[in-house]
N, C-alpha and C positions, 0 to 999 in steps of 0.2 A: 318600910312592909310592905310598897304599893311594889317595890321590884322584886321583893321575895315571894307574893302571888304571884304576881305576875296578868292580872288581868288585864282583856283586849279594851273593856272600855269602865271609867270610872265617871261616876256623876256629883259632887259636888254643893255644897249649899253655904252663903255667906260668907261668897270671895271677897274683900279687899281691894276694894278700888284706889289705888297710887295717886297722887296729887304730880299728873302730868300725866295719866292717861291707862300707863297700868294696870297691872293686876295683880294679885296673889299666884293666879294660875296660871300668866309666865312658869313662873319662879320655881313652881310647881310639877308643873307639866317637864320641866328639863333635866331637873332634880330625879325628878321618878321616871322620864326616859319616853317620855309619851311626847313625840313628835304633833302629833297634832291633838288642836284645841279649840271649845268653842267658848266663849262666857255670856254671858247676857247680864244687863241690869236690872234688880228688880226694883219694881214702884210704879210713877204714874208718868206716862211718856214727856218728853222736855226737860225734868227734872235731873237736877245733876243727883246722881244716888251713889252710897256710897259703899254696897254690894248688889253683891249679886248671888247667880249660879252659876256653873260650867261645866263641861264635860270635856273629858279627857278620853284619849284615842291613838291607838296603836295603829289604828285599819283608819286610812282619809275619811275624815267629813265630809260629803257630796255636796252637803245641803242639811239646813236649818231653816227654820219659819220658829220665832218667840209669839207669844201670845201675853198679853196685857191686859190683866185682871188686877183693877183697882175699885176698890169697897169703900 
């Protein structure tokens, strides 16, 4: 579907982190033809997280900034 629609930028949530440090976003970006992607774990700093949010782009990602929000 992403290949057919062809957006330049796609945001995703609930990206699963795999054992060993890789994540679903790597696989999705590769399968969908996005050469650039960025993953940000969700949750408290310093804690191992299982999910996060991500961005896939056809354009280079030249800068990023993560913000941790703790409730």
